[in-house]
C-alpha positions as CSV (number, residue, x, y, z in Angstrom):
1,M,60.7,104.1,91.9
2,N,63.0,107.1,92.6
3,R,66.2,107.1,90.7
4,I,69.3,109.3,91.4
5,Q,69.9,111.4,88.3
6,A,73.5,112.6,87.9
7,V,76.1,113.2,85.1
8,N,79.7,112.9,86.1
9,D,79.0,113.2,89.8
10,F,78.6,110.1,91.9
11,V,80.2,107.6,94.3
12,I,80.5,104.0,93.3
13,K,81.7,101.2,95.6
14,F,82.7,97.7,94.7
15,A,82.3,94.9,97.3
16,N,84.6,92.0,96.6
17,V,86.5,89.2,98.2
18,N,90.2,89.8,98.9
19,G,92.6,87.8,96.7
20,T,90.2,87.4,93.7
21,G,91.9,89.9,91.4
22,S,89.1,92.5,91.8
23,A,91.5,95.4,92.4
24,S,92.8,95.2,88.9
25,A,89.3,95.3,87.4
26,N,88.2,98.1,89.7
27,N,91.3,100.1,88.8
28,M,90.4,99.6,85.1
29,F,87.0,101.2,85.8
30,A,88.6,104.2,87.5
31,K,91.2,104.7,84.8
32,A,88.6,104.5,82.0
33,L,86.8,107.5,83.5
34,F,90.0,109.3,84.0
35,R,90.9,108.8,80.3
36,M,87.5,110.2,79.5
37,G,88.7,113.4,81.1
38,L,86.8,113.0,84.4
39,P,88.4,113.6,87.8
40,V,88.4,110.4,89.9
41,S,89.5,109.4,93.3
42,P,89.8,105.6,93.8
43,K,90.3,104.1,97.2
44,N,91.2,100.5,97.8
45,I,89.9,99.3,101.2
46,F,91.4,95.9,101.9
47,P,92.0,93.6,104.9
48,S,95.4,92.8,106.3
49,N,95.1,89.1,105.6
50,I,96.2,87.6,102.2
51,Q,92.8,86.5,100.9
52,G,89.2,85.5,101.8
53,L,87.9,88.5,103.7
54,P,85.7,91.3,102.4
55,T,87.4,94.1,100.4
56,W,86.0,97.2,99.0
57,F,87.0,99.7,96.3
58,E,85.4,103.2,96.3
59,V,85.6,105.6,93.4
60,R,84.5,109.3,93.7
61,V,83.7,110.8,90.3
62,N,83.2,114.6,90.2
63,E,83.8,116.8,87.2
64,K,84.2,119.8,89.6
65,G,87.3,118.2,91.0
66,Y,86.0,117.3,94.5
67,L,88.3,114.3,95.3
68,G,87.8,113.8,99.0
69,R,85.3,111.3,100.3
70,R,81.8,112.8,100.0
71,G,80.0,110.1,102.1
72,G,77.3,107.8,101.0
73,V,77.2,105.4,98.0
74,D,75.2,106.0,94.8
75,I,76.1,102.7,93.1
76,M,77.0,99.6,94.9
77,V,78.5,96.7,92.9
78,C,78.3,93.7,95.4
79,V,79.7,90.3,94.4
80,N,80.5,89.2,98.0
81,P,77.6,87.5,99.9
82,Q,79.6,87.9,103.2
83,S,79.2,91.7,103.2
84,M,75.9,92.1,101.2
85,A,73.7,93.0,104.2
86,K,76.1,95.8,105.2
87,D,76.7,96.9,101.6
88,I,73.1,97.3,100.7
89,R,72.5,99.6,103.7
90,E,75.1,102.0,102.4
91,V,73.2,102.8,99.2
92,E,71.5,106.2,99.0
93,P,67.8,106.2,98.5
94,G,67.2,106.2,94.7
95,G,70.6,104.6,94.2
96,Y,71.6,101.4,92.4
97,F,72.6,98.0,93.6
98,L,74.3,95.7,91.1
99,Y,74.6,92.1,92.3
100,D,75.3,88.6,91.1
101,S,71.8,87.2,90.3
102,S,72.9,83.7,89.5
103,K,71.1,82.7,92.7
104,P,67.8,84.4,93.9
105,L,68.5,87.3,96.2
106,D,67.5,86.8,99.9
107,I,64.3,88.7,100.4
108,R,65.8,90.3,103.5
109,M,68.3,92.0,101.2
110,V,65.8,93.8,99.1
111,R,65.1,97.5,99.5
112,S,62.1,99.1,97.9
113,D,63.8,102.5,97.8
114,I,66.7,101.6,95.6
115,N,67.1,100.1,92.1
116,M,68.2,96.5,91.9
117,I,70.3,95.4,88.9
118,G,70.9,91.7,88.7
119,V,73.6,90.3,86.4
120,P,74.2,86.5,86.6
121,L,78.0,86.8,86.8
122,T,78.6,83.3,88.1
123,D,76.3,81.7,85.5
124,I,78.0,83.5,82.7
125,C,81.5,82.5,83.9
126,T,80.4,78.9,84.3
127,R,79.1,78.8,80.8
128,E,82.1,80.5,79.2
129,Y,85.1,79.3,81.2
130,A,86.2,75.8,82.3
131,D,89.2,76.9,84.5
132,P,88.1,77.9,88.1
133,R,90.7,80.7,88.3
134,Q,89.5,82.2,85.0
135,R,85.9,82.1,86.3
136,Q,87.1,84.0,89.4
137,L,89.1,86.6,87.5
138,F,86.8,87.2,84.6
139,R,83.7,87.7,86.8
140,N,85.3,91.0,87.8
141,I,85.9,92.0,84.2
142,I,82.3,91.1,83.2
143,Y,80.8,93.5,85.8
144,V,83.1,96.3,84.4
145,G,81.6,95.6,81.0
146,A,78.1,95.8,82.4
147,L,78.9,99.1,84.0
148,A,80.2,100.4,80.7
149,A,76.7,99.9,79.3
150,L,74.8,101.1,82.3
151,L,76.9,104.3,82.7
152,D,77.6,104.9,79.0
153,I,81.3,104.5,79.4
154,E,83.1,104.6,76.0
155,F,83.9,101.0,75.3
156,D,87.0,101.6,73.2
157,V,88.5,103.3,76.2
158,L,88.2,100.1,78.2
159,T,89.7,98.0,75.4
160,G,92.5,100.5,75.2
161,I,93.3,100.0,78.9
162,V,93.3,96.2,78.4
163,S,95.7,96.6,75.5
164,D,98.0,98.8,77.6
165,Q,97.8,96.6,80.6
166,F,98.8,93.4,78.7
167,R,101.3,94.9,76.4
168,G,103.8,92.2,75.6
169,K,101.2,89.6,76.6
170,E,98.8,89.9,73.6
171,K,97.3,86.5,74.1
172,L,95.6,87.9,77.3
173,V,94.0,90.8,75.5
174,V,91.3,88.9,73.5
175,P,89.9,87.0,76.5
176,N,89.7,90.1,78.6
177,V,88.0,92.1,75.9
178,H,85.6,89.2,75.4
179,A,84.7,89.3,79.1
180,L,84.0,93.0,78.9
181,E,81.7,92.3,75.9
182,L,79.8,89.6,77.8
183,G,78.9,92.1,80.6
184,Y,78.3,94.9,78.2
185,H,75.8,93.0,76.0
186,Y,74.0,91.5,78.9
187,A,73.3,94.9,80.4
188,R,72.2,96.3,77.1
189,E,69.9,93.4,76.4
190,N,68.3,93.4,79.9
191,Y,68.2,97.0,81.1
192,E,67.5,100.4,79.9
193,C,71.0,101.9,79.3
194,P,72.2,104.3,80.5
195,I,70.6,104.4,84.0
196,G,70.0,107.7,85.8
197,I,73.7,108.0,86.6
198,R,75.9,108.3,83.6
199,V,79.2,109.7,82.4
200,E,80.0,112.1,79.5
201,R,83.5,112.9,78.1
202,R,85.0,116.1,79.5
203,N,88.3,117.8,79.5
204,E,88.6,118.4,83.2
205,V,91.8,116.4,83.7
206,G,94.2,118.3,81.6
207,D,97.8,117.3,82.2
208,K,97.1,115.7,85.6
209,I,98.3,112.2,86.4
210,L,97.1,109.4,88.6
211,I,99.8,108.4,91.0
212,D,100.1,107.1,94.6
213,G,101.9,109.1,97.3
214,N,104.4,106.4,98.1
215,T,105.6,106.3,94.5
216,A,105.8,110.1,94.4
217,A,107.8,110.1,97.6
218,S,110.2,107.6,96.3
219,L,110.8,109.8,93.3
220,G,111.2,112.8,95.6
221,A,114.0,110.9,97.4
222,I,115.7,110.2,94.1
223,Y,115.5,113.9,92.9
224,G,116.3,115.1,96.4
225,G,119.7,113.4,96.2
226,A,119.2,110.4,98.4
227,T,121.7,107.5,97.9
228,V,121.0,105.4,101.0
229,A,117.8,103.9,102.3
230,A,117.5,101.5,105.2
231,W,114.2,100.2,106.3
232,Y,112.2,97.3,107.8
233,P,109.1,96.4,105.7
234,I,105.8,97.5,107.2
235,T,102.4,98.3,105.8
236,P,101.7,100.8,104.4
237,S,105.2,102.3,103.8
238,T,107.0,99.4,102.2
239,S,106.3,100.6,98.6
240,V,108.2,103.8,99.3
241,V,111.5,101.9,99.5
242,D,110.3,99.5,96.8
243,G,109.8,102.4,94.5
244,F,113.2,103.9,95.5
245,D,114.8,100.6,94.6
246,K,113.1,100.5,91.2
247,Y,114.1,104.0,90.3
248,C,117.6,103.7,91.6
249,K,118.2,100.8,89.2
250,R,117.4,103.3,86.4
251,L,118.8,106.5,87.7
252,R,121.5,105.7,90.2
253,I,123.7,103.6,87.9
254,D,127.1,105.0,86.9
255,P,126.9,105.3,83.1
256,G,130.6,104.5,82.7
257,S,131.3,101.6,85.0
258,G,127.8,100.4,85.5
259,N,128.4,100.5,89.3
260,K,125.5,101.2,91.6
261,N,125.6,104.6,93.2
262,Y,123.2,103.7,96.0
263,A,122.8,101.4,98.9
264,I,119.5,99.9,100.1
265,V,119.5,97.8,103.3
266,Q,116.7,95.8,104.7
267,A,117.5,96.0,108.5
268,E,116.5,93.5,111.1
269,D,114.1,95.9,112.7
270,E,113.1,99.6,112.6
271,L,115.5,100.6,115.3
272,A,118.4,99.3,113.3
273,A,117.0,100.9,110.2
274,I,117.0,104.5,111.6
275,G,120.4,103.9,113.2
276,M,121.8,103.1,109.7
277,V,120.2,106.2,108.3
278,I,121.7,108.4,111.0
279,G,125.1,106.8,110.5
280,A,125.0,107.4,106.7
281,S,123.8,110.9,107.2
282,W,126.5,111.7,109.7
283,N,129.0,110.6,107.0
284,G,127.6,113.0,104.5
285,A,125.2,110.9,102.5
286,R,121.6,111.8,102.0
287,A,119.8,108.9,103.6
288,F,116.2,108.1,104.6
289,T,113.9,105.5,106.0
290,A,110.2,104.8,105.7
291,T,107.9,103.3,108.3
292,S,104.5,103.5,110.0
293,G,103.2,103.9,113.6
294,P,104.8,100.8,115.2
295,G,108.1,101.7,113.6
296,I,107.9,105.2,115.0
297,S,107.6,103.7,118.5
298,L,110.8,101.7,117.9
299,M,112.7,104.5,116.3
300,S,112.1,107.1,119.0
301,E,115.3,106.4,120.9
302,F,117.5,107.1,117.8
303,L,115.4,110.1,116.8
304,G,116.3,111.6,120.2
305,L,120.0,110.9,119.4
306,A,119.7,112.6,116.0
307,Y,117.9,115.6,117.6
308,F,120.4,116.0,120.4
309,A,123.6,115.3,118.4
310,E,122.1,117.4,115.5
311,I,122.5,114.9,112.6
312,P,120.4,115.4,109.5
313,T,117.9,112.5,109.2
314,V,114.9,112.0,106.9
315,L,112.0,109.8,107.9
316,I,108.8,109.1,106.0
317,D,105.9,108.0,108.2
318,V,102.9,106.6,106.3
319,Q,100.4,106.5,109.1
320,R,97.9,103.8,109.7
321,A,95.3,103.0,112.4
322,G,96.8,102.2,115.8
323,P,97.6,101.7,118.6
324,S,99.7,98.4,118.6
325,T,99.0,96.5,115.4
326,G,95.6,98.3,115.2
327,M,94.2,98.2,111.7
328,P,97.3,98.0,109.5
329,T,95.4,98.5,106.2
330,R,93.3,101.5,107.3
331,T,94.2,105.1,107.4
332,Q,94.6,107.6,110.2
333,Q,96.5,110.8,111.2
334,S,97.4,109.3,114.6
335,D,101.2,109.7,114.8
336,V,101.1,113.5,115.2
337,L,102.2,113.7,118.8
338,A,104.4,110.6,118.7
339,C,106.4,112.3,115.9
340,A,106.3,115.9,117.2
341,Y,107.9,115.0,120.5
342,A,109.6,111.7,119.5
343,S,112.0,110.4,122.1
344,H,112.2,110.9,125.8
345,G,113.4,114.2,127.4
346,D,112.8,117.6,125.8
347,T,112.6,117.0,122.0
348,K,110.8,118.8,119.2
349,Q,110.9,117.2,115.8
350,V,110.2,119.0,112.5
351,L,107.2,117.6,110.7
352,L,105.9,118.0,107.1
353,F,102.3,117.4,106.1
354,P,101.8,116.7,102.4
355,S,98.2,116.6,101.0
356,T,98.8,115.4,97.4
357,P,101.2,113.1,95.5
358,K,102.9,116.2,94.1
359,E,103.5,117.5,97.7
360,C,104.8,114.0,98.6
361,F,107.4,114.5,95.8
362,D,108.2,118.1,96.6
363,M,108.3,117.7,100.4
364,T,110.4,114.6,100.3
365,A,113.0,116.4,98.2
366,E,112.8,119.4,100.4
367,A,113.1,117.3,103.5
368,F,116.8,116.6,102.7
369,D,117.5,120.3,102.3
370,L,115.7,121.1,105.6
371,A,117.5,118.2,107.4
372,E,120.9,119.5,106.4
373,T,120.0,123.2,106.8
374,L,118.6,122.7,110.3
375,Q,120.8,119.7,111.2
376,T,117.9,117.7,112.7
377,P,115.5,114.9,111.8
378,I,112.7,115.8,109.4
379,I,109.6,113.6,109.6
380,M,107.1,113.6,106.7
381,L,103.7,112.4,107.8
382,T,101.6,111.0,105.0
383,D,99.0,108.3,105.5
384,L,97.7,105.1,103.9
385,D,95.0,106.9,101.9
386,L,97.5,109.2,100.3
387,G,100.4,106.7,100.2
388,M,98.8,103.6,98.7
389,N,95.9,104.9,96.7
390,D,96.1,106.5,93.2
391,N,95.4,110.2,93.5
392,M,94.8,112.7,90.8
393,S,97.8,115.0,90.9
394,E,99.6,117.8,89.2
395,P,102.6,116.5,87.2
396,L,105.8,116.1,89.2
397,T,108.3,118.7,88.1
398,W,111.9,119.4,88.8
399,E,114.2,122.3,87.9
400,D,117.4,120.8,86.5
401,G,119.4,123.8,87.8
402,R,118.2,123.4,91.3
403,Q,121.1,123.2,93.9
404,Y,120.9,121.1,97.0
405,K,121.1,123.1,100.3
406,R,123.8,121.4,102.3
407,G,123.6,123.8,105.2
408,K,126.6,125.0,107.3
409,V,129.3,122.5,106.3
410,L,132.9,123.6,106.6
411,N,135.5,122.2,104.1
412,E,139.2,121.6,104.6
413,E,140.3,125.0,103.5
414,Q,137.8,126.8,105.8
415,L,138.9,124.7,108.7
416,E,142.6,125.4,107.9
417,N,142.0,129.1,107.8
418,M,140.1,129.4,111.0
419,S,141.7,131.7,113.5
420,E,139.7,130.3,116.4
421,R,139.1,126.9,117.7
422,F,136.4,125.0,115.8
423,G,133.3,124.4,118.0
424,R,130.9,121.9,116.7
425,Y,128.1,123.3,118.9
426,L,128.9,127.0,118.9
427,D,126.1,129.4,117.8
428,S,128.3,131.7,115.7
429,D,125.5,133.3,113.7
430,G,122.8,133.6,116.5
431,D,120.3,131.4,114.7
432,G,120.9,128.4,116.9
433,I,122.4,126.4,114.0
434,P,126.1,125.5,114.5
435,Y,128.6,124.6,111.8
436,R,129.6,121.0,111.1
437,T,132.1,119.0,109.1
438,Y,132.0,115.7,107.3
439,P,134.2,113.0,108.9
440,G,137.7,113.0,107.4
441,T,137.5,116.6,106.1
442,H,140.6,117.6,107.9
443,P,143.3,115.5,109.6
444,T,143.2,117.4,112.9
445,K,140.5,120.1,112.9
446,G,136.8,119.5,112.9
447,A,136.9,115.9,114.1
448,F,134.5,115.1,116.9
449,F,132.8,112.2,118.5
450,T,129.0,112.0,118.2
451,R,127.3,110.8,121.4
452,G,124.0,111.0,123.1
453,T,125.4,112.3,126.3
454,S,125.8,116.0,127.3
455,R,128.7,118.0,125.9
456,D,129.9,121.6,125.7
457,E,130.2,123.8,122.6
458,Y,133.3,122.0,121.5
459,A,131.7,118.5,121.7
460,V,133.6,117.7,124.8
461,Y,131.7,115.5,127.3
462,T,130.4,117.2,130.3
463,E,127.7,116.8,132.9
464,D,127.9,120.5,133.9
465,G,124.4,121.7,134.4
466,A,125.0,125.2,133.0
467,E,126.6,123.8,129.8
468,Y,123.7,121.4,129.4
469,E,121.1,124.2,129.9
470,K,123.0,126.4,127.4
471,N,122.9,123.7,124.8
472,M,119.2,123.1,125.3
473,Q,118.4,126.8,125.0
474,R,120.4,127.0,121.7
475,L,118.3,124.1,120.4
476,L,115.2,126.2,121.2
477,K,116.7,129.1,119.3
478,K,117.2,126.8,116.3
479,W,113.5,125.8,116.7
480,E,112.5,129.4,116.3
481,T,114.7,129.7,113.2
482,A,112.9,126.6,111.9
483,K,109.5,128.3,112.1
484,D,110.4,130.6,109.2
485,T,112.4,127.9,107.3
486,V,109.7,125.2,107.0
487,P,106.9,125.5,104.5
488,A,104.3,128.2,105.5
489,P,100.7,127.3,106.0
490,E,98.2,127.9,103.1
491,I,95.5,130.3,104.0
492,I,92.3,130.7,101.9
493,G,89.8,133.5,102.7
494,T,90.2,136.3,105.2
495,G,87.9,138.3,107.4
496,N,85.3,135.8,108.3
497,S,84.5,134.9,111.9
498,V,84.7,131.1,111.3
499,G,87.9,129.4,110.5
500,V,89.0,125.8,110.0
501,I,92.5,124.3,110.4
502,H,93.3,121.1,108.6
503,F,96.3,119.2,107.2
504,G,97.2,116.2,105.0
505,T,94.5,114.2,103.5
506,S,91.7,116.1,105.2
507,A,92.2,118.9,102.6
508,D,89.9,117.8,99.8
509,S,86.9,117.0,102.0
510,T,87.4,120.2,104.0
511,M,87.4,122.4,100.9
512,E,84.3,120.7,99.5
513,A,82.5,121.2,102.8
514,I,83.5,124.9,102.8
515,D,81.9,125.3,99.4
516,Y,78.7,123.7,100.6
517,L,78.7,126.0,103.7
518,A,79.2,129.1,101.5
519,E,76.1,128.1,99.5
520,E,74.2,128.2,102.8
521,G,75.5,131.5,103.8
522,I,78.2,130.3,106.2
523,K,81.5,131.9,105.1
524,V,84.6,130.0,106.4
525,D,88.3,130.8,106.2
526,S,90.7,127.9,105.8
527,L,94.3,127.3,107.0
528,R,96.1,124.2,105.8
529,L,99.1,123.3,107.9
530,K,102.1,122.2,105.9
531,A,104.6,121.9,108.6
532,F,105.5,121.9,112.3
533,P,106.8,124.1,114.0
534,F,104.0,126.5,113.4
535,N,104.9,130.1,112.4
536,K,103.2,133.3,113.4
537,A,100.5,133.0,110.7
538,V,99.0,130.1,112.7
539,D,98.8,132.2,115.9
540,D,97.3,135.1,114.0
541,F,94.7,132.9,112.3
542,I,93.5,131.5,115.6
543,A,93.4,134.9,117.2
544,S,91.5,136.6,114.4
545,H,88.5,134.1,114.3
546,D,85.7,133.8,116.8
547,T,85.2,130.1,116.1
548,V,88.0,127.8,114.9
549,F,87.6,124.1,114.0
550,V,90.5,121.7,113.8
551,I,89.8,118.8,111.5
552,E,91.9,115.6,112.0
553,Q,91.7,111.9,111.7
554,N,92.4,110.5,115.1
555,R,90.4,110.0,118.4
556,D,92.4,112.1,120.8
557,A,92.6,115.4,118.8
558,Q,96.3,115.2,118.6
559,M,96.8,118.2,116.3
560,K,94.5,120.3,118.5
561,S,96.7,119.3,121.5
562,L,99.8,120.4,119.5
563,L,98.2,123.7,118.7
564,V,97.2,124.3,122.3
565,N,100.6,123.5,123.5
566,E,102.7,125.3,121.0
567,C,100.5,128.4,120.3
568,E,99.5,128.7,124.0
569,V,95.8,129.0,123.4
570,S,93.0,127.7,125.5
571,P,91.5,124.3,124.5
572,K,88.1,126.0,124.5
573,D,89.3,128.2,121.6
574,L,89.5,125.2,119.3
575,I,86.6,122.8,118.3
576,S,87.6,119.4,117.1
577,I,86.1,117.6,114.1
578,L,87.4,114.0,114.4
579,N,87.3,110.9,112.3
580,Y,89.0,107.6,113.3
581,D,87.1,104.7,111.8
582,G,90.0,103.9,109.5
583,M,88.4,105.6,106.5
584,P,89.1,109.1,105.2
585,I,86.9,111.8,106.7
586,T,83.9,112.9,104.5
587,A,82.7,116.3,103.4
588,R,79.3,115.5,104.9
589,K,80.7,115.0,108.3
590,I,82.7,118.2,108.3
591,H,79.7,120.2,106.9
592,E,77.2,118.8,109.4
593,R,79.5,119.5,112.4
594,I,80.2,123.1,111.4
595,V,76.5,123.8,110.7
596,A,75.5,122.3,114.1
597,V,78.0,124.5,116.0
598,V,77.6,127.7,114.1
599,R,73.8,127.7,113.8
600,G,73.0,125.5,116.7
601,D,70.0,124.3,114.9
602,N,68.9,121.1,113.2
603,V,71.1,120.1,110.3
604,T,69.8,119.1,106.9
605,P,72.3,116.3,106.0
606,L,73.9,116.7,102.6
607,H,72.8,113.3,101.5
608,K,69.2,114.5,101.7
609,K,70.1,117.3,99.4
610,A,72.2,115.4,96.9
611,G,70.8,113.9,93.7
612,N,67.7,114.9,91.8
613,K,64.9,112.5,91.9
614,E,62.5,111.6,89.1
């Protein structure tokens, strides 16, 4: 029997039933490897119902730090009969299939090219526990204990995680450790341990942390000066505001009076939520909302108002699979065009594309500076994969002396000393960005009505076509200013004929694929988009490469369409690599597509190269 041999480099997937407490046990497994100094990338794949349907949890372990999805599964832990037929097909030849052997395995499920590991989880639980809920919960802990023996995980690391998890509830520590021991000893007594895949302690993690993007974004809002959040709950963005609420209770309380220095409002719908944010921002507060695709659809009208009236607004869009309700617990990058041109008429919205939790933190904080500097909505596009899954990240840092950028805001003294009439929409500096005031700054100067109808430079209502056109041209001038104000793209490599453009959570898999390609003699330059509008570096990158791939996670090549439209290139100049099955794109898919195009020959799939056989 072939066996995959690997040290600190494998993909393990857990197949469970939603609502059985498996996520906690699976997270324990991932954190144990992280505490052993190994880079890990856990992904919780769960259905949108409360319980009963299949759920999966995939963990990438790679000491080189590749954290995107590789593709393929080396170890499958399957305790869900509903999905077993599908799960066993995913295992790589020479891989391992751990299952509950309390009942004989259906002969149709057996594969001769993989290694079957049976652990009688149900029988052990029936013998050890009388309570049905305990049987359900501890079954998950038992298989983690078995994996500790099979993979050579340091057992005291697992017991340390149990102690940390149940700190203050010490009576739960002993039964959880006992469940770990049950699985550990069964595996040691019945199998050769470790198996071909094992782990060894390393120091590849350093000071990195495990954190999800939504939590990082909520902290970014705190440090970015936000005091107002209005939102309507929607998967997968709800935890952004939940996190903001939690941190506000610690960091937005006046130390003297104990009063809350923040306001969080759950609106009746997404349209009301963005309206509240615009109103608070118009009054001078730093305010934001968080939503997903369906919310973007509802918010579009108000986003047009904020764009046209030039009101700073921050929106965090945690993308999911659409359209309509779609797959609300699956990931995509499918709101690109909806956000870039949100609202009817001629609108262009500034977008930010974080790739890591640290960038979620940094870009959320920066979004408030950009919104006030440019006097326009700023939409940060993350996705479910980044937002809801723990990701290994650089520590979140903040300079205490950092000053907020409030943009062109006139105070009472400045208004009083003006020799000319204040014009809310005058382009005094030639950059397309006018000056503004906070309501109530001056009793007679600077006051203006904000409306969605056309107006002249002094905010006076008009339907004069020339005035409307002048205003729209000024907004385009501001758009040009924004190109050098938003974060610049990250370019790696120069001078090669092949280039790839990617953004957001496609980054890790793209960079891994590029490394594989380099080993095969295909040198590829990379440009990671961090923001829209695109600056000149993007135009130059496309022009300087013979072949340019655009990697994105949607069906209709939305980022490619945006590049074609904004950079004025031919669609033939850009080759799409698309993924839209609700899962993050894999390095294998990117690699195979690029090889097929560049060489035009038969591709040797990476999974046929991966893993030494014995």
